[in-house]
C-alpha positions in Angstrom: -15.2 -132.5 146.5 -15.6 -128.8 146.0 -14.0 -128.0 149.4 -10.8 -126.2 150.3 -9.4 -127.1 153.7 -12.8 -128.6 154.6 -14.7 -125.4 153.7 -16.9 -125.0 150.7 -15.8 -121.6 149.1 -18.6 -119.1 148.4 -18.3 -117.8 144.9 -20.7 -115.3 143.4 -22.4 -116.4 140.3 -21.7 -114.5 137.2 -25.1 -112.8 137.4 -24.6 -111.9 141.1 -21.2 -110.4 140.3 -22.6 -108.5 137.4 -25.5 -107.1 139.5 -23.0 -106.1 142.2 -20.8 -104.4 139.6 -23.8 -102.4 138.3 -24.2 -101.0 141.8 -20.6 -99.8 142.1 -20.8 -96.4 140.4 -23.0 -94.9 143.1 -20.8 -96.2 145.8 -17.6 -95.0 144.0 -18.9 -91.6 142.8 -21.7 -90.7 145.3 -24.4 -90.7 142.6 -25.0 -92.2 139.2 -27.3 -91.6 136.3 -27.8 -95.4 136.1 -30.3 -97.1 138.3 -30.7 -100.8 137.8 -34.3 -101.6 136.8 -36.2 -103.7 139.4 -37.0 -106.4 136.9 -33.3 -107.0 136.3 -33.5 -109.2 139.4 -36.2 -111.4 138.0 -35.5 -113.6 135.0 -33.1 -112.8 132.2 -32.2 -109.2 131.8 -32.1 -109.5 128.1 -35.7 -110.6 128.0 -36.6 -106.9 128.7 -34.3 -105.3 126.1 -35.8 -105.2 122.7 -33.9 -102.4 121.2 -34.0 -102.9 117.4 -36.4 -100.0 116.9 -34.3 -97.7 119.1 -31.2 -98.7 117.2 -33.0 -98.0 113.9 -34.0 -94.6 115.3 -30.4 -93.7 116.1 -29.4 -94.9 112.7 -32.0 -92.7 111.0 -30.9 -89.7 113.0 -27.2 -90.5 112.3 -28.0 -90.5 108.6 -29.1 -86.8 108.9 -25.4 -85.9 109.7 -26.5 -84.0 112.8 -24.0 -85.3 115.4 -25.4 -83.0 118.1 -28.9 -84.5 117.6 -27.5 -88.0 117.6 -25.7 -87.4 120.9 -28.7 -85.8 122.5 -31.0 -88.7 121.4 -28.5 -91.3 122.6 -28.3 -89.6 126.0 -32.1 -89.4 126.3 -32.6 -93.1 125.3 -30.0 -94.1 127.8 -31.5 -92.0 130.5 -35.1 -93.2 129.8 -34.1 -96.8 129.8 -31.6 -97.0 132.7 -32.9 -94.2 135.0 -36.6 -93.9 134.2 -37.0 -97.6 133.4 -39.0 -96.9 130.3 -39.3 -99.6 127.6 -37.0 -98.8 124.6 -39.4 -100.8 122.4 -42.4 -98.7 123.2 -43.1 -96.1 120.4 -44.3 -93.6 123.0 -41.0 -93.8 124.8 -39.1 -93.3 121.5 -41.3 -90.2 120.6 -40.7 -88.8 124.1 -37.0 -89.3 123.7 -37.0 -87.5 120.4 -38.9 -84.6 121.9 -36.7 -84.4 125.0 -33.7 -84.4 122.7 -35.1 -81.4 120.8 -35.7 -83.1 117.5 -38.6 -81.8 115.4 -40.9 -84.2 113.6 -40.7 -87.1 116.1 -43.5 -89.1 114.5 -42.0 -88.9 111.0 -38.5 -89.7 112.3 -40.0 -92.7 114.1 -41.8 -93.8 111.0 -38.5 -93.8 109.1 -37.4 -96.7 111.2 -39.4 -99.0 109.0 -37.7 -97.8 105.8 -35.5 -100.4 104.1 -32.6 -97.9 103.8 -32.5 -97.4 107.6 -32.7 -101.2 108.2 -29.9 -101.8 105.7 -27.7 -99.0 107.2 -28.1 -100.6 110.7 -27.3 -104.1 109.3 -24.2 -102.7 107.6 -23.1 -100.9 110.7 -23.6 -104.1 112.7 -21.5 -106.1 110.2 -18.7 -103.5 110.4 -18.7 -103.8 114.2 -18.6 -107.6 114.0 -15.7 -107.4 111.4 -13.8 -105.2 113.8 -14.2 -107.7 116.6 -16.7 -105.8 118.7 -18.8 -107.6 121.2 -21.1 -106.8 124.0 -21.8 -103.3 125.3 -20.1 -101.1 125.6 -17.4 -101.8 123.1 -15.7 -98.7 121.8 -13.5 -98.4 118.7 -11.1 -95.5 119.5 -9.5 -93.6 116.7 -6.4 -91.7 117.8 -6.7 -87.9 117.3 -5.0 -86.4 114.3 -1.4 -85.7 114.8 -0.9 -88.3 117.5 1.6 -91.1 117.4 0.7 -93.7 114.9 -0.9 -96.9 116.2 -4.2 -97.1 114.6 -7.5 -97.7 116.2 -7.9 -99.6 119.5 -10.9 -101.7 120.6 -11.9 -101.1 124.3 -14.5 -103.0 126.2 -16.3 -102.0 129.3 -17.7 -99.0 131.0 -14.9 -99.2 133.5 -12.5 -98.3 130.7 -13.8 -94.8 129.9 -10.8 -93.3 131.6 -8.6 -95.3 129.2 -10.6 -94.1 126.2 -10.1 -90.5 127.4 -6.4 -91.1 127.7 -6.2 -92.6 124.1 -8.0 -89.5 122.8 -5.8 -87.1 124.8 -8.8 -85.8 126.8 -9.1 -85.2 130.5 -11.6 -87.5 132.3 -13.5 -86.1 135.3 -15.4 -89.2 136.3 -18.8 -90.7 135.7 -20.5 -87.8 137.5 -18.1 -84.8 137.4 -18.0 -82.7 140.5 -19.1 -79.1 140.2 -16.4 -76.5 140.1 -15.1 -75.5 143.5 -16.1 -72.1 144.8 -13.3 -70.4 146.7 
C-alpha cells in the first residue's frame, strides 16, 4: 500500500512545500525584501504572529485619512517583520515602525490602539472581509478602475497573483523587485 510500481513516492508535506515556495522570489528575481525568519522552521509559524496590535495600529492610521502614511506604515511593518524579524507584537517595534514611516506622535498613535473606536473599526473591517469571502493572506479585493469595462470587484488570493492584480487595475507590473532603469 502507498506504492506506485513498487516505489513509495516522495511527496512534500504542505509545510515543506510552503517553505520552499517562500524561498522562490530570491531565486526568481535575484533578491527579495522577504527573508524567512529562522524560527519559521521550528514549530508552528503562527505561534510567532500576534498581530492584533499592529492591525489596530494600521486601523488607527487609516482612520486619519492619510493614505500615504498608511502605505508607509504598512511597508515598514512588513519590512520589520519579514526582513528584520522584529516581533510585530512588541510595542518598541511598533513605535520604531511609526518613526521610520515618518509619523509624528508615535507613542500617542500606539496608545490609540486601545481605544474602543479603533477596536470596533478593525472588527467591522474584518467582518466586511469575511462577508466578501476573503481568507488567508494576502487576499486582495480588486475594484476595477473608473471607466473600465463593467464586471465589479474581483477577489484575488496569493502573492503570486500580483501581476494579475496589476492587469485588472490596468497598471504595468515590473516584478517583485523592479530592475533599475538601463543606462545606455
